[in-house]
GUKOL-188478 format. One record per atom (N, C-alpha, C): x, y, z; atom name; residue in one letter. Coordinates in Angstrom, 3 decimals. Example, Ala and Ser with C-alpha at 12.3 -4.5 7.8 and 13.67 -1.06 7.14 Angstrom:
BEGIN
[[13.190,-5.690,7.800],"N","a"]
[[12.300,-4.500,7.800],"CA","a"]
[[13.200,-3.300,7.800],"C","a"]
[[12.850,-2.250,7.080],"N","s"]
[[13.670,-1.060,7.140],"CA","s"]
[[12.900,0.030,7.870],"C","s"]
//
This chain:
BEGIN
[[109.353,98.700,69.004],"N","m"]
[[107.932,98.440,69.189],"CA","m"]
[[107.440,99.305,70.357],"C","m"]
[[106.298,99.930,70.186],"N","e"]
[[105.697,100.766,71.220],"CA","e"]
[[105.213,99.916,72.387],"C","e"]
[[105.211,100.515,73.572],"N","k"]
[[104.796,99.783,74.771],"CA","k"]
[[103.361,99.266,74.663],"C","k"]
[[102.475,100.050,74.083],"N","e"]
[[101.083,99.602,73.932],"CA","e"]
[[100.994,98.397,72.991],"C","e"]
[[101.822,98.396,71.951],"N","d"]
[[101.859,97.244,71.039],"CA","d"]
[[102.349,95.997,71.774],"C","d"]
[[103.355,96.198,72.630],"N","i"]
[[103.882,95.073,73.412],"CA","i"]
[[102.790,94.524,74.327],"C","i"]
[[102.073,95.413,75.022],"N","t"]
[[101.033,94.937,75.942],"CA","t"]
[[99.924,94.209,75.187],"C","t"]
[[99.576,94.677,73.995],"N","h"]
[[98.549,93.991,73.196],"CA","h"]
[[99.006,92.579,72.829],"C","h"]
[[100.273,92.432,72.454],"N","k"]
[[100.793,91.103,72.110],"CA","k"]
[[100.788,90.187,73.331],"C","k"]
[[101.176,90.735,74.483],"N","i"]
[[101.190,89.938,75.720],"CA","i"]
[[99.785,89.450,76.046],"C","i"]
[[98.814,90.345,75.954],"N","i"]
[[97.423,89.972,76.246],"CA","i"]
[[96.941,88.915,75.257],"C","i"]
[[97.279,89.070,73.989],"N","g"]
[[96.916,88.053,72.995],"CA","g"]
[[97.503,86.695,73.339],"C","g"]
[[98.745,86.684,73.791],"N","c"]
[[99.386,85.427,74.197],"CA","c"]
[[98.672,84.822,75.401],"C","c"]
[[98.220,85.663,76.323],"N","a"]
[[97.495,85.162,77.499],"CA","a"]
[[96.217,84.449,77.078],"C","a"]
[[95.500,85.005,76.123],"N","y"]
[[94.274,84.351,75.636],"CA","y"]
[[94.597,83.032,74.924],"C","y"]
[[95.683,83.017,74.169],"N","t"]
[[96.093,81.783,73.499],"CA","t"]
[[96.388,80.694,74.527],"C","t"]
[[97.134,81.060,75.575],"N","v"]
[[97.481,80.104,76.634],"CA","v"]
[[96.219,79.631,77.351],"C","v"]
[[95.324,80.566,77.688],"N","f"]
[[94.095,80.189,78.400],"CA","f"]
[[93.234,79.263,77.550],"C","f"]
[[93.117,79.562,76.265],"N","n"]
[[92.306,78.718,75.381],"CA","n"]
[[92.860,77.300,75.300],"C","n"]
[[94.178,77.165,75.437],"N","a"]
[[94.795,75.837,75.372],"CA","a"]
[[94.750,75.107,76.711],"C","a"]
[[94.959,75.843,77.817],"N","l"]
[[95.088,75.192,79.121],"CA","l"]
[[93.855,75.312,80.021],"C","l"]
[[93.074,76.370,79.836],"N","g"]
[[91.939,76.584,80.729],"CA","g"]
[[92.385,76.993,82.122],"C","g"]
[[91.524,76.787,83.097],"N","f"]
[[91.762,77.187,84.488],"CA","f"]
[[92.168,75.978,85.327],"C","f"]
[[92.934,76.239,86.377],"N","g"]
[[93.176,75.208,87.370],"CA","g"]
[[94.610,74.781,87.557],"C","g"]
[[95.520,75.314,86.753],"N","f"]
[[96.926,74.966,86.928],"CA","f"]
[[97.607,75.956,87.868],"C","f"]
[[98.778,75.583,88.350],"N","l"]
[[99.584,76.492,89.160],"CA","l"]
[[100.099,77.635,88.292],"C","l"]
[[100.404,78.751,88.946],"N","e"]
[[100.945,79.898,88.220],"CA","e"]
[[102.192,79.534,87.429],"C","e"]
[[103.008,78.637,87.964],"N","s"]
[[104.257,78.259,87.298],"CA","s"]
[[103.994,77.644,85.923],"C","s"]
[[102.908,76.921,85.772],"N","v"]
[[102.549,76.326,84.483],"CA","v"]
[[102.204,77.425,83.486],"C","v"]
[[101.394,78.392,83.930],"N","y"]
[[101.025,79.496,83.040],"CA","y"]
[[102.244,80.340,82.683],"C","y"]
[[103.151,80.518,83.638],"N","k"]
[[104.355,81.312,83.383],"CA","k"]
[[105.197,80.661,82.293],"C","k"]
[[105.410,79.359,82.374],"N","k"]
[[106.205,78.665,81.354],"CA","k"]
[[105.509,78.710,79.991],"C","k"]
[[104.192,78.518,79.999],"N","a"]
[[103.430,78.567,78.743],"CA","a"]
[[103.475,79.977,78.141],"C","a"]
[[103.330,80.997,78.993],"N","m"]
[[103.391,82.378,78.505],"CA","m"]
[[104.764,82.687,77.928],"C","m"]
[[105.817,82.256,78.594],"N","a"]
[[107.164,82.513,78.090],"CA","a"]
[[107.352,81.866,76.713],"C","a"]
[[106.877,80.631,76.555],"N","l"]
[[106.962,79.958,75.251],"CA","l"]
[[106.182,80.713,74.183],"C","l"]
[[104.976,81.102,74.529],"N","e"]
[[104.118,81.789,73.560],"CA","e"]
[[104.699,83.155,73.174],"C","e"]
[[105.228,83.892,74.153],"N","l"]
[[105.831,85.195,73.871],"CA","l"]
[[107.069,85.045,72.993],"C","l"]
[[107.861,84.039,73.256],"N","r"]
[[109.053,83.806,72.428],"CA","r"]
[[108.670,83.413,70.997],"C","r"]
[[107.547,82.708,70.836],"N","k"]
[[107.055,82.398,69.490],"CA","k"]
[[106.725,83.674,68.732],"C","k"]
[[106.404,84.739,69.476],"N","q"]
[[106.099,86.043,68.883],"CA","q"]
[[107.363,86.895,68.731],"C","q"]
[[108.532,86.242,68.900],"N","n"]
[[109.832,86.917,68.778],"CA","n"]
[[110.023,88.043,69.798],"C","n"]
[[109.497,87.830,70.985],"N","m"]
[[109.657,88.820,72.047],"CA","m"]
[[110.723,88.340,73.030],"C","m"]
[[111.455,89.288,73.592],"N","v"]
[[112.469,88.984,74.595],"CA","v"]
[[111.764,88.853,75.942],"C","v"]
[[111.941,87.701,76.594],"N","v"]
[[111.251,87.417,77.849],"CA","v"]
[[112.265,86.932,78.882],"C","v"]
[[112.223,87.553,80.048],"N","k"]
[[113.024,87.081,81.178],"CA","k"]
[[112.054,86.558,82.223],"C","k"]
[[112.314,85.353,82.694],"N","e"]
[[111.491,84.763,83.747],"CA","e"]
[[112.179,84.980,85.091],"C","e"]
[[111.364,85.206,86.119],"N","e"]
[[111.876,85.366,87.483],"CA","e"]
[[112.942,86.461,87.564],"C","e"]
[[112.625,87.614,86.997],"N","q"]
[[113.525,88.766,87.045],"CA","q"]
[[113.655,89.242,88.496],"C","q"]
[[114.895,89.310,89.046],"N","p"]
[[115.040,89.703,90.452],"CA","p"]
[[114.780,91.184,90.680],"C","p"]
[[114.247,91.487,91.840],"N","l"]
[[113.977,92.859,92.256],"CA","l"]
[[114.343,92.969,93.730],"C","l"]
[[115.330,93.797,94.028],"N","k"]
[[115.745,94.011,95.418],"CA","k"]
[[115.103,95.282,95.942],"C","k"]
[[114.667,95.225,97.202],"N","v"]
[[114.074,96.382,97.862],"CA","v"]
[[115.087,96.911,98.871],"C","v"]
[[115.359,98.214,98.779],"N","y"]
[[116.345,98.837,99.663],"CA","y"]
[[115.673,99.759,100.664],"C","y"]
[[116.257,99.807,101.837],"N","y"]
[[115.851,100.764,102.871],"CA","y"]
[[117.128,101.271,103.512],"C","y"]
[[117.331,102.569,103.434],"N","e"]
[[118.527,103.201,103.980],"CA","e"]
[[119.795,102.494,103.515],"C","e"]
[[119.828,102.170,102.229],"N","g"]
[[121.010,101.584,101.630],"CA","g"]
[[121.190,100.086,101.835],"C","g"]
[[120.311,99.463,102.603],"N","a"]
[[120.425,98.027,102.859],"CA","a"]
[[119.303,97.274,102.149],"C","a"]
[[119.613,96.084,101.645],"N","v"]
[[118.590,95.245,101.024],"CA","v"]
[[117.709,94.686,102.141],"C","v"]
[[116.414,94.985,102.060],"N","v"]
[[115.465,94.515,103.082],"CA","v"]
[[114.471,93.508,102.518],"C","v"]
[[114.554,93.252,101.242],"N","g"]
[[113.660,92.275,100.625],"CA","g"]
[[114.104,91.975,99.210],"C","g"]
[[113.752,90.790,98.758],"N","e"]
[[114.056,90.413,97.383],"CA","e"]
[[112.854,89.655,96.828],"C","e"]
[[112.428,90.074,95.664],"N","f"]
[[111.281,89.479,95.003],"CA","f"]
[[111.692,89.072,93.600],"C","f"]
[[110.821,88.329,92.951],"N","f"]
[[111.075,87.913,91.580],"CA","f"]
[[109.829,88.189,90.756],"C","f"]
[[109.977,89.024,89.742],"N","v"]
[[108.900,89.356,88.832],"CA","v"]
[[108.671,88.150,87.923],"C","v"]
[[107.407,87.756,87.731],"N","d"]
[[107.113,86.560,86.926],"CA","d"]
[[107.736,86.639,85.540],"C","d"]
[[107.366,87.666,84.779],"N","l"]
[[107.893,87.846,83.429],"CA","l"]
[[108.262,89.305,83.216],"C","l"]
[[109.356,89.523,82.532],"N","f"]
[[109.792,90.866,82.159],"CA","f"]
[[109.973,90.833,80.651],"C","f"]
[[109.115,91.552,79.935],"N","v"]
[[109.028,91.429,78.482],"CA","v"]
[[109.614,92.653,77.792],"C","v"]
[[110.490,92.384,76.832],"N","e"]
[[111.110,93.433,76.015],"CA","e"]
[[111.812,94.495,76.867],"C","e"]
[[112.282,94.111,78.037],"N","n"]
[[112.957,95.028,78.960],"CA","n"]
[[112.120,96.269,79.289],"C","n"]
[[110.802,96.138,79.177],"N","e"]
[[109.904,97.267,79.409],"CA","e"]
[[108.695,96.941,80.270],"C","e"]
[[108.077,95.795,80.044],"N","i"]
[[106.771,95.500,80.642],"CA","i"]
[[106.915,94.404,81.697],"C","i"]
[[106.450,94.714,82.904],"N","i"]
[[106.404,93.729,83.976],"CA","i"]
[[105.080,92.993,83.866],"C","i"]
[[105.146,91.659,83.899],"N","v"]
[[103.930,90.847,83.830],"CA","v"]
[[103.883,89.975,85.084],"C","v"]
[[102.834,90.164,85.861],"N","e"]
[[102.614,89.367,87.066],"CA","e"]
[[101.428,88.451,86.783],"C","e"]
[[101.629,87.155,86.991],"N","l"]
[[100.600,86.166,86.667],"CA","l"]
[[99.966,85.605,87.923],"C","l"]
[[98.668,85.332,87.829],"N","k"]
[[97.921,84.709,88.919],"CA","k"]
[[97.019,83.628,88.337],"C","k"]
[[96.628,82.709,89.197],"N","s"]
[[95.639,81.696,88.839],"CA","s"]
[[94.743,81.514,90.060],"C","s"]
[[93.838,82.485,90.237],"N","v"]
[[92.966,82.529,91.415],"CA","v"]
[[91.526,82.766,90.976],"C","v"]
[[90.594,82.544,91.906],"N","e"]
[[89.171,82.789,91.608],"CA","e"]
[[88.941,84.243,91.204],"C","e"]
[[89.482,85.170,92.010],"N","n"]
[[89.309,86.606,91.768],"CA","n"]
[[90.573,87.350,92.160],"C","n"]
[[90.909,88.359,91.384],"N","l"]
[[92.031,89.217,91.751],"CA","l"]
[[91.633,90.085,92.940],"C","l"]
[[92.605,90.406,93.769],"N","s"]
[[92.345,91.282,94.911],"CA","s"]
[[93.150,92.568,94.757],"C","s"]
[[92.838,93.535,95.594],"N","k"]
[[93.568,94.799,95.601],"CA","k"]
[[95.050,94.546,95.921],"C","k"]
[[95.323,93.561,96.775],"N","a"]
[[96.705,93.230,97.139],"CA","a"]
[[97.520,92.815,95.911],"C","a"]
[[96.913,92.116,94.966],"N","h"]
[[97.610,91.721,93.738],"CA","h"]
[[97.993,92.964,92.933],"C","h"]
[[97.079,93.926,92.869],"N","e"]
[[97.344,95.158,92.131],"CA","e"]
[[98.445,95.968,92.800],"C","e"]
[[98.400,96.043,94.128],"N","v"]
[[99.417,96.779,94.883],"CA","v"]
[[100.792,96.142,94.676],"C","v"]
[[100.838,94.819,94.656],"N","q"]
[[102.093,94.104,94.417],"CA","q"]
[[102.699,94.541,93.088],"C","q"]
[[101.898,94.600,92.033],"N","l"]
[[102.392,95.003,90.720],"CA","l"]
[[102.889,96.446,90.749],"C","l"]
[[102.149,97.337,91.380],"N","v"]
[[102.573,98.738,91.461],"CA","v"]
[[103.903,98.847,92.210],"C","v"]
[[104.072,98.070,93.274],"N","n"]
[[105.347,98.065,93.998],"CA","n"]
[[106.477,97.589,93.097],"C","n"]
[[106.227,96.578,92.281],"N","y"]
[[107.235,96.097,91.346],"CA","y"]
[[107.574,97.175,90.318],"C","y"]
[[106.565,97.872,89.827],"N","l"]
[[106.808,98.968,88.879],"CA","l"]
[[107.702,100.029,89.513],"C","l"]
[[107.388,100.415,90.731],"N","n"]
[[108.198,101.413,91.439],"CA","n"]
[[109.615,100.906,91.654],"C","n"]
[[109.731,99.648,92.087],"N","g"]
[[111.035,99.077,92.391],"CA","g"]
[[111.944,98.952,91.183],"C","g"]
[[111.351,98.657,90.032],"N","m"]
[[112.143,98.497,88.805],"CA","m"]
[[112.138,99.763,87.958],"C","m"]
[[111.456,100.795,88.445],"N","k"]
[[111.373,102.082,87.753],"CA","k"]
[[110.845,101.925,86.322],"C","k"]
[[109.752,101.175,86.218],"N","k"]
[[109.069,100.986,84.942],"CA","k"]
[[107.690,101.604,85.045],"C","k"]
[[107.122,101.955,83.902],"N","d"]
[[105.852,102.677,83.950],"CA","d"]
[[104.616,101.879,83.555],"C","d"]
[[104.783,100.681,82.994],"N","i"]
[[103.603,99.885,82.623],"CA","i"]
[[103.795,98.435,83.052],"C","i"]
[[102.739,97.890,83.649],"N","g"]
[[102.746,96.490,84.023],"CA","g"]
[[101.388,95.869,83.759],"C","g"]
[[101.390,94.557,83.603],"N","l"]
[[100.145,93.818,83.406],"CA","l"]
[[99.991,92.785,84.511],"C","l"]
[[98.811,92.756,85.077],"N","l"]
[[98.424,91.724,86.029],"CA","l"]
[[97.452,90.825,85.275],"C","l"]
[[97.838,89.571,85.083],"N","i"]
[[97.023,88.646,84.288],"CA","i"]
[[96.612,87.480,85.171],"C","i"]
[[95.305,87.284,85.278],"N","n"]
[[94.770,86.169,86.049],"CA","n"]
[[94.125,85.160,85.104],"C","n"]
[[94.595,83.926,85.206],"N","f"]
[[93.980,82.822,84.469],"CA","f"]
[[92.881,82.278,85.377],"C","f"]
[[91.705,82.916,85.308],"N","g"]
[[90.608,82.626,86.225],"CA","g"]
[[89.731,81.479,85.767],"C","g"]
[[88.670,81.211,86.562],"N","p"]
[[87.805,80.057,86.305],"CA","p"]
[[87.096,80.090,84.947],"C","p"]
[[86.733,81.291,84.481],"N","s"]
[[85.966,81.341,83.241],"CA","s"]
[[86.624,82.157,82.135],"C","s"]
[[87.653,82.937,82.490],"N","c"]
[[88.275,83.775,81.471],"CA","c"]
[[89.616,84.311,81.964],"C","c"]
[[90.287,85.013,81.082],"N","v"]
[[91.509,85.728,81.419],"CA","v"]
[[91.091,87.122,81.878],"C","v"]
[[91.580,87.524,83.037],"N","d"]
[[91.309,88.861,83.567],"CA","d"]
[[92.622,89.634,83.525],"C","d"]
[[92.611,90.778,82.840],"N","v"]
[[93.826,91.567,82.673],"CA","v"]
[[93.626,92.949,83.264],"C","v"]
[[94.582,93.374,84.061],"N","k"]
[[94.580,94.737,84.585],"CA","k"]
[[95.910,95.373,84.205],"C","k"]
[[95.803,96.560,83.615],"N","r"]
[[96.989,97.348,83.288],"CA","r"]
[[97.228,98.316,84.431],"C","r"]
[[98.465,98.428,84.828],"N","k"]
[[98.834,99.389,85.859],"CA","k"]
[[99.894,100.318,85.285],"C","k"]
[[99.721,101.594,85.572],"N","y"]
[[100.660,102.608,85.114],"CA","y"]
[[101.284,103.277,86.328],"C","y"]
[[102.531,103.599,86.199],"N","c"]
[[103.244,104.249,87.288],"CA","c"]
[[104.096,105.348,86.667],"C","c"]
[[103.832,106.579,87.052],"N","a"]
[[104.614,107.695,86.518],"CA","a"]
[[106.029,107.621,87.081],"C","a"]
[[107.019,107.785,86.231],"N","p"]
[[108.408,107.774,86.732],"CA","p"]
[[108.609,108.890,87.727],"C","p"]
[[109.325,108.589,88.794],"N","k"]
[[109.571,109.577,89.835],"CA","k"]
[[110.692,110.506,89.401],"C","k"]
[[110.490,111.772,89.674],"N","m"]
[[111.497,112.773,89.366],"CA","m"]
[[112.482,112.815,90.525],"C","m"]
[[113.752,112.971,90.194],"N","k"]
[[114.761,113.128,91.242],"CA","k"]
[[114.703,114.547,91.772],"C","k"]
[[114.757,114.655,93.076],"N","t"]
[[114.799,115.976,93.688],"CA","t"]
[[116.161,116.166,94.346],"C","t"]
[[116.674,117.365,94.232],"N","e"]
[[117.996,117.607,94.827],"CA","e"]
[[117.893,118.617,95.922],"C","e"]
//
């Protein structure tokens, strides 16, 4: 399945979840609902995928990506009034850290689902 097809399915699942639950739950509720909905679509979903940050060979931080779909797409979920630039930067950092090129930031907001796609060009190794 193409990455764009995967992202379309993920976004469709987000709307299904929002239509059923609406706004006001914790992110953890939306994450569990999204994982169920994605699995109903026969998609491979990993919850709380670990991501270690290295500096000079040492682990200096550890994060957990909300959802990792089809071993390709990072999905970061929020349930806030409005997305901020910091939320977008967080997703881009996750893309860089996991060396993936497409991620979705999905906010289950007060009146609708807000989706932002982030792209990250793979870094070339220099010798």
